[in-house]
C-alpha positions in Angstrom: 15.5 -12.0 -10.4 18.0 -9.6 -12.2 19.0 -6.9 -10.3 21.2 -3.7 -11.9 23.7 -2.6 -8.9 26.6 -1.5 -10.6 28.1 2.1 -9.9 25.6 4.3 -12.2 28.2 6.9 -13.6 31.6 5.1 -14.5 32.9 8.1 -16.0 32.6 10.4 -12.9 33.3 7.9 -9.9 33.2 8.5 -6.1 33.8 5.8 -3.8 30.9 6.4 -1.0 27.6 5.4 -2.5 24.8 2.8 -2.2 22.5 1.5 -4.9 18.6 1.8 -4.3 17.9 -0.6 -7.3 15.9 -3.8 -6.7 12.6 -4.3 -4.9 10.4 -1.1 -4.5 6.7 -0.6 -3.7 4.6 0.3 -6.3 1.1 1.3 -7.3 -0.9 2.9 -10.3 -2.9 5.9 -9.7 -5.1 5.5 -12.7 -7.8 7.5 -10.9 -5.6 10.4 -9.9 -6.0 10.1 -6.0 -2.5 10.1 -5.1 -2.0 13.4 -4.2 -5.3 14.3 -2.5 -5.0 11.2 -0.3 -1.3 12.2 0.4 0.2 8.8 -0.8 3.4 10.3 -0.1 3.0 10.5 3.5 2.7 6.6 3.6 0.5 4.3 1.9 0.4 0.4 1.5 1.1 0.0 -2.1 -0.4 -3.0 -3.9 2.5 -4.1 -6.1 6.2 -4.8 -6.1 8.4 -3.7 -9.0 12.2 -4.3 -9.8 13.8 -0.8 -10.2 15.1 0.4 -12.7 13.2 -1.9 -15.2 9.9 0.0 -16.4 6.5 -1.7 -15.3 5.9 -2.6 -19.0 8.9 -5.0 -18.8 9.2 -8.5 -18.0 12.3 -8.0 -15.5 10.1 -5.4 -13.8 7.8 -8.0 -12.3 4.6 -6.4 -13.5 4.8 -6.8 -17.2 1.9 -4.6 -17.9 2.2 -2.9 -21.4 -1.6 -1.3 -21.1 -1.7 2.8 -20.3 -0.9 3.9 -17.0 -0.1 7.6 -16.9 0.3 7.8 -13.2 2.4 5.5 -10.8 3.8 5.8 -7.5 7.1 4.4 -6.0 7.9 3.6 -2.4 11.2 2.3 -0.7 12.7 2.0 2.9 16.1 2.7 3.2 18.9 2.8 5.8 21.5 5.2 4.9 25.1 4.0 5.8 26.7 5.4 8.7 29.8 6.5 6.4 27.6 9.0 4.8 27.2 10.7 8.2 28.7 14.4 8.2 28.2 14.5 4.4 25.7 15.8 1.9 23.7 12.8 0.8 22.5 13.2 -2.7 19.5 11.0 -4.2 20.4 10.3 -7.7 18.2 9.1 -10.5 19.6 8.3 -13.7 16.4 8.7 -15.8 12.7 8.8 -15.0 10.1 9.2 -17.8 8.7 11.8 -17.7 7.8 14.0 -15.0 8.4 13.0 -11.3 8.1 14.4 -7.7 10.5 13.2 -5.0 9.6 12.8 -1.3 11.8 11.9 1.8 10.1 10.9 4.7 6.8 12.5 3.4 8.5 15.8 2.8 8.7 17.2 -0.8 12.3 17.3 -2.1 12.1 18.3 -5.7 10.8 17.6 -9.2 12.4 16.8 -12.5 11.2 17.1 -16.0 12.5 14.9 -19.1 12.6 11.3 -19.5 16.1 10.9 -20.8 18.6 12.1 -18.5 19.7 11.8 -14.7 19.4 14.4 -11.7 20.4 14.7 -8.2 18.8 16.1 -5.1 20.3 17.0 -1.7 18.3 15.1 0.8 20.7 15.8 3.7 18.3 17.8 5.8 15.4 15.4 5.4 17.3 12.3 6.8 16.6 11.0 10.3 19.4 8.6 10.2 17.1 5.9 11.2 14.7 4.3 8.7 14.0 6.7 5.9 10.9 6.1 3.5 11.7 7.6 -0.4 8.6 8.3 -2.3 8.5 9.0 -5.9 5.6 10.2 -8.0 5.9 9.9 -11.8 3.6 11.2 -14.6 4.0 9.8 -18.3 1.3 10.8 -21.0 0.8 7.6 -22.9 -0.9 9.2 -25.8 1.0 12.6 -25.8 2.4 13.2 -29.3 4.0 16.5 -28.1 6.2 14.7 -25.9 9.9 13.6 -26.7 9.1 9.9 -27.0 11.3 8.5 -29.7 9.9 5.0 -30.8 7.5 4.5 -27.8 4.3 4.3 -29.3 1.5 6.3 -28.4 -1.1 3.3 -29.2 -1.5 0.3 -26.8 0.1 -2.3 -29.1 3.4 -2.2 -30.8 3.4 -2.0 -34.6 5.9 -1.6 -37.5 8.6 0.8 -36.4 6.8 1.7 -33.1 7.4 0.0 -29.8 6.1 -0.7 -26.5 6.5 2.3 -23.9 8.9 2.9 -20.9 7.2 4.9 -18.0 8.3 6.0 -14.7 11.9 4.9 -13.2 13.9 3.3 -16.1 17.3 3.7 -15.1 19.5 3.2 -11.9 18.4 4.9 -8.3 21.2 5.6 -5.8 22.8 7.4 -3.1 26.1 9.2 -3.1 27.8 11.1 -0.1 29.9 14.3 -1.1 31.5 16.7 1.1 30.3 20.1 1.8 32.5 21.5 -0.9 32.8 19.5 -4.0 32.8 19.1 -7.6 29.7 19.4 -9.4 30.5 18.6 -13.1 33.1 18.3 -15.0 33.7 19.4 -18.9 36.8 17.9 -20.9 37.5 19.1 -24.1 40.4 17.8 -26.3 42.4 20.7 -28.3 43.6 18.0 -30.6 45.5 20.7 -32.8 47.2 22.0 -29.8 47.9 18.9 -28.0 46.2 20.1 -25.0 43.1 19.2 -23.1 41.1 21.9 -21.4 39.4 20.9 -17.9 36.3 23.0 -16.9 35.2 22.2 -13.3 31.4 23.4 -11.8 32.5 23.7 -7.8 30.6 24.9 -4.6 33.5 27.0 -3.8 36.2 28.7 -6.5 38.5 29.6 -3.4 39.3 26.2 -3.3 41.9 25.0 -6.2 42.0 21.5 -7.3 45.0 19.2 -8.3 45.0 16.9 -11.2 46.3 13.4 -11.5 46.7 12.7 -15.4 47.7 9.0 -16.3 49.1 8.4 -12.8 51.2 11.4 -12.6 50.4 14.5 -10.4 50.5 17.6 -12.9 50.9 21.2 -12.5 48.1 23.5 -13.9 46.9 26.9 -13.2 43.1 27.3 -12.6 41.5 30.2 -13.6 38.2 31.4 -12.1 35.6 31.5 -15.2 32.9 33.0 -13.1 31.3 32.3 -9.6 31.5 28.4 -9.7 33.6 27.6 -12.7 37.3 26.8 -12.6 39.3 26.1 -15.8 42.7 24.9 -16.8 44.4 23.6 -19.6 47.1 21.1 -19.6 49.7 20.2 -22.4 49.0 16.2 -23.2 51.0 15.9 -26.4 54.7 16.4 -25.6 56.2 15.1 -28.5 55.3 14.1 -32.0 55.0 10.5 -31.3 52.3 11.2 -28.6 50.0 11.9 -31.6 50.2 8.6 -33.0 50.5 6.4 -29.8 48.1 8.5 -27.6 45.1 9.8 -30.0 42.0 7.9 -29.3 40.4 6.2 -32.5 38.7 3.3 -32.9 41.7 0.9 -33.6 43.7 2.6 -30.8 41.2 3.8 -28.1 43.8 5.3 -26.0 42.7 6.9 -22.7 44.2 9.1 -20.0 43.0 8.5 -16.5 42.1 11.6 -14.8 41.7 11.9 -10.9 40.5 15.5 -9.6 41.3 16.2 -6.0 39.3 19.2 -4.7 39.7 19.9 -1.0 38.3 16.4 0.5 36.6 15.6 -2.5 37.8 13.0 -5.1 36.4 12.5 -8.3 37.8 9.8 -11.0 37.4 10.0 -14.6 39.1 9.7 -17.9 39.5 11.5 -21.3 40.4 11.0 -24.7 42.3 12.9 -27.5 40.5 12.9 -30.7 39.2 15.4 -33.2 36.3 15.0 -35.5 35.6 17.5 -38.4 34.5 17.9 -42.0 36.0 19.5 -45.0 35.3 19.3 -48.7 32.9 16.9 -48.5 34.8 14.3 -46.1 34.8 13.2 -42.5 38.1 13.5 -40.8 39.1 11.8 -37.7 42.1 13.0 -36.0 42.8 14.9 -39.2 42.8 11.9 -41.4 40.0 11.2 -43.9 37.7 8.6 -42.3 34.6 6.4 -43.8 31.8 5.9 -41.2 30.4 2.2 -41.4 27.5 2.6 -38.8 24.8 0.4 -37.7 21.7 1.5 -36.4 21.1 0.6 -32.9 17.7 1.3 -31.2 19.0 0.5 -27.5 16.1 -1.8 -26.9 16.1 -5.2 -24.9 13.6 -8.0 -25.1 13.1 -8.3 -21.5 13.8 -4.7 -20.4 12.9 -2.7 -23.0 14.8 0.8 -23.0 16.6 -0.7 -19.9 19.4 -3.3 -20.6 19.0 -6.3 -18.3 23.0 -5.9 -17.5 25.8 -3.7 -18.4 27.6 -6.6 -20.1 24.9 -6.8 -22.6 25.7 -3.3 -23.8 29.6 -4.3 -24.2 28.6 -7.5 -26.1 26.4 -5.2 -28.5 29.4 -3.1 -29.2 31.8 -6.3 -29.7 29.3 -8.0 -32.1 28.9 -4.6 -34.2 32.6 -4.7 -34.5 32.7 -8.2 -35.5 30.2 -7.3 -38.3 32.7 -4.8 -39.6 30.7 -1.6 -38.4 33.0 0.8 -36.8 30.3 3.0 -35.1 26.6 3.0 -34.2 24.0 5.5 -34.7 22.1 5.2 -31.1 18.3 5.9 -32.7 15.9 7.7 -30.7 17.3 7.3 -27.1 19.8 8.6 -24.9 21.7 5.8 -24.3 22.8 4.0 -20.7 26.3 5.5 -19.5 27.8 2.0 -19.7 27.2 1.8 -23.3 29.2 5.0 -23.8 31.7 4.0 -21.2 32.5 0.8 -23.2 32.5 2.6 -26.3 35.2 4.7 -25.1 36.9 1.5 -23.8 36.7 -0.5 -26.8 36.9 2.2 -29.5 33.5 2.6 -31.2 32.1 5.6 -32.8 28.6 6.8 -31.9 26.1 9.4 -33.0 24.2 10.5 -30.1 20.6 11.0 -30.6 17.4 12.3 -28.1 13.9 10.9 -28.5 11.7 13.0 -30.9 8.4 14.3 -30.6 5.5 13.3 -33.1 3.7 16.7 -33.5 4.9 20.2 -33.4 3.7 22.9 -30.9 5.5 25.7 -28.8 5.2 23.1 -26.1 6.9 20.3 -27.9 9.6 22.6 -29.0 10.3 23.6 -25.2 10.2 20.0 -24.3 12.8 19.3 -27.0 15.3 22.0 -25.8 14.9 21.2 -22.5 16.1 17.6 -22.9 19.1 18.6 -24.9 20.0 21.1 -22.5 20.4 18.0 -20.2 21.8 15.5 -22.7 24.9 17.6 -23.7 26.3 18.0 -20.1 25.5 14.4 -19.2 27.6 13.0 -22.2 30.0 15.5 -23.6 33.1 14.1 -22.0 32.8 10.9 -24.0 35.4 10.7 -27.1 33.3 8.1 -28.7 30.3 10.5 -29.5 31.2 12.1 -32.7 27.9 13.6 -33.8 24.6 14.7 -32.4 21.2 14.1 -34.2 18.5 16.6 -32.7 15.7 15.6 -35.1 15.2 12.5 -37.4 12.8 12.5 -40.3 11.0 15.3 -39.7 9.2 13.8 -36.6 7.8 16.6 -34.4 8.4 19.1 -37.3 6.2 17.4 -39.9 5.7 20.7 -42.0 9.4 21.7 -41.6 10.0 21.7 -45.6 7.7 24.9 -45.7 6.9 26.1 -42.4 9.1 28.8 -41.4 8.6 28.1 -37.4 9.5 24.4 -37.6 12.5 25.2 -39.6 13.5 27.6 -36.8 13.2 25.2 -34.4 15.6 23.2 -36.1 18.0 26.0 -36.3 17.6 26.9 -32.6 18.6 23.1 -31.7 21.6 22.9 -34.1 22.7 26.4 -32.9 22.3 25.5 -29.3 23.9 22.4 -29.7 26.9 23.8 -31.6 27.2 26.7 -29.0 27.8 24.1 -26.3 29.7 21.9 -28.2 31.5 23.0 -31.4 33.9 20.1 -31.4 31.2 17.5 -33.2 29.2 17.5 -36.1 25.4 18.1 -35.9 22.8 16.8 -38.2 19.9 19.1 -38.6 17.0 16.5 -39.5 18.5 13.4 -40.3 16.7 11.9 -43.1 15.7 14.5 -45.6 14.3 18.1 -45.5 17.5 19.2 -43.6 18.2 23.0 -42.8 21.7 23.8 -41.6 23.7 20.8 -41.1 27.1 19.2 -40.8 26.3 16.2 -42.6 23.9 15.8 -45.4 22.3 12.7 -43.8 19.9 10.7 -46.3 17.5 7.9 -46.0 16.8 5.6 -48.7 14.9 2.2 -48.4 13.9 2.2 -52.0 16.7 -0.5 -53.3 13.9 -3.1 -54.1 13.9 -6.6 -53.5 15.6 -9.3 -55.7 12.9 -9.3 -58.4 12.4 -5.3 -58.5 15.1 -4.2 -61.2 13.3 -0.9 -61.8 13.5 0.1 -58.4 17.1 -1.0 -58.0 18.2 1.0 -61.0 16.6 3.9 -59.6 18.5 3.4 -56.1 21.9 2.8 -58.0 21.2 6.0 -60.1 20.3 8.2 -57.1 23.9 7.4 -55.6 25.8 7.7 -58.7 26.7 11.3 -58.4 26.1 14.5 -56.1 23.6 15.7 -58.3 21.7 12.6 -58.3 21.5 12.1 -54.8 20.7 15.9 -54.2 17.6 15.6 -56.7 16.6 12.4 -55.2 13.3 12.3 -53.3 13.3 9.4 -50.9 10.0 8.8 -49.0 8.7 11.7 -51.6 10.6 14.3 -49.8 13.3 16.5 -50.9 16.8 16.3 -49.1 16.5 20.0 -48.1 13.9 22.0 -46.7 12.7 25.1 -48.6 15.1 27.9 -48.6 18.0 25.7 -47.6 20.5 23.9 -50.3 23.8 21.7 -50.0 26.9 23.8 -48.8 29.6 20.9 -49.4 29.0 19.3 -46.3 29.8 15.4 -46.5 26.7 13.1 -47.9 25.9 9.8 -46.0 23.3 7.3 -46.5 22.4 7.3 -42.8 19.4 4.8 -43.2 19.0 1.9 -45.9 18.5 -1.7 -46.1 15.8 -2.7 -43.4 16.3 -6.4 -44.8 13.7 -8.6 -42.9 14.5 -12.0 -42.3 11.9 -14.0 -39.9 13.7 -16.5 -37.9 10.8 -17.2 -35.4 7.3 -16.0 -35.6 6.3 -13.4 -37.8 7.2 -9.5 -38.2 7.6 -6.4 -40.3 10.5 -5.1 -42.5 11.0 -2.9 -45.4 12.0 -5.6 -47.7 11.7 -9.5 -47.2 13.7 -12.5 -47.8 13.4 -16.0 -46.8 16.9 -17.6 -45.8 20.1 -16.3 -44.7 22.0 -16.5 -48.1 19.5 -14.2 -49.7 20.0 -11.7 -47.0 23.8 -11.9 -47.6 23.3 -11.4 -51.3 20.9 -8.6 -50.6 23.2 -7.0 -48.1 26.1 -7.4 -50.8 24.1 -6.0 -53.6 23.1 -2.8 -52.0 26.8 -2.2 -50.8 27.9 -2.7 -54.3 25.7 0.2 -55.2 27.3 2.3 -52.3 30.9 1.3 -53.3 30.1 2.4 -57.0 29.1 6.3 -55.4 32.3 8.2 -55.2 30.3 10.9 -53.3 29.3 9.0 -50.1 31.3 9.6 -46.9 29.7 6.8 -44.9 26.5 4.8 -44.2 24.7 3.5 -41.5 22.6 0.2 -41.8 19.1 -0.4 -40.6 19.8 -2.3 -38.5 21.9 -4.3 -35.9 19.2 -6.5 -34.3 15.3 -7.0 -34.3 13.1 -5.1 -32.0 9.5 -6.1 -31.1 7.6 -6.4 -34.5 10.4 -5.1 -36.5 12.5 -7.8 -37.8 15.2 -5.7 -39.9 18.1 -7.1 -38.0 21.4 -8.5 -38.8 20.8 -10.3 -35.4 17.7 -11.4 -33.6 16.1 -9.5 -30.7 18.1 -12.1 -28.5 21.2 -11.0 -30.4 21.9 -14.2 -32.0 23.0 -13.7 -35.8 21.1 -14.5 -38.6 24.3 -15.0 -41.0 28.0 -15.7 -40.3 29.2 -12.3 -39.0 32.4 -12.9 -40.8 30.6 -12.7 -44.2 29.1 -9.3 -43.2 32.4 -8.1 -41.8 33.9 -8.9 -45.3 31.3 -7.0 -47.0 31.9 -4.1 -44.8 35.6 -4.2 -44.9 35.6 -3.4 -48.6 35.4 0.1 -47.4 38.5 0.9 -45.5 38.2 2.9 -42.4 41.3 5.6 -43.5 41.1 6.6 -47.1 
């Protein structure tokens, strides 16, 4: 059995912690009697589950993909003696979708939102003998007003829709903190000034932190921002050569170690100095024009679905993408495991961050979307690898956005909220088509035809030939911009295309099909020829890196085995230099 026992937050490290992953007791509550019968006070649950793998997965030990909306978890734990006299936090990295937490039969708290983590102070509930942690989860399988991404609302996966992930699906762990401690840190590179801004959320602003950057204790003056925030700036680039040597980018992922000492509390993290911007139809990385060559990455794994079996496989996904000649990935319809972002920071790999979309629109779905984004941004803000945010995809959750002012307003609300919280990154309002206000004109077009579809191929080539042709095109029979909106000079990218299906074993679905590796290479090269002939595009994102369930559009199989020689794909991608 595979267990996930690594430290869950590699960008916010403390030494005193304990993993709660591994065997838990488990029960379905299909009759919804658990609360009435007070299962949180103690019950012999009839199943065992391997946390953090959802019950729908092989690695959970249950492997039941059928609908079960309510479920209970229970685990007996012994809190380490090293945590005595501290605040003990019970941390969950992600639970889909709503949960209640009990310790020793006492209610501790709730959380709503399936993509991000949360922490609960359980100190006053502990006996310091044998503790019982009980978790109730509710995940409505068929609710299309829920941020669900690729999780299908029907029982069996088909085409682009995959199996669901319910309940606990990322790590659970204990950590011990001091009475006064750092709750969060927000690190902003002020690249043009050569400075970094460090904003701390703390329990007591009367305690002034000290910082160690790259092994050197530095002198900074923290300013009280409000009742629980302290802010300071530090000059990172001290001479001209620092800009070249210590700027973070894919070919030089330079990171500064940062240790925050706050009273008795200590947090270890890091940051990178980089800038992403757009001007005159181009994208700039660290003030140099940069061409984005992204792979669409769904973040699914054959035995764990949304949960990677190990952190190493996340690292391997990045390494193989780089071997294929991609300089980044669009993490599609998922807030990815923290280790993916950590490795992307370390290895130099650009990431577009996304969150699972709803399918239908209502005031409730809009509220749920915003609730998740308010958690996603603080979680992942500090990662230099992330250069863009994608709040909506292909009008999912806003199906009438072309004409419906309320749905357009929802897209604007998300765009404006993200830009207020994070003005340092690009935001794509509705990736694919029917865009509103956006920093990138992001277009999906799979109408490039098979080898024998010459008319379709010519149309695809024409649609990329000029800015006017691109903006007049209607991929999927939808306009590029919603009514009342138009192109404002933002960079144009082809952010989904390809989907060339090569079945290696069994059968599957794809946008276009080929029957051997050589033809896949020819088709990939032919489509890139059309992209190369366009003087307008600022980059592309190919669908997709690897197969997922019944969708076999990958350059790799679901098991991450290359279908073609990676060197050949890399040579084709390398036609487009990163800097230009």
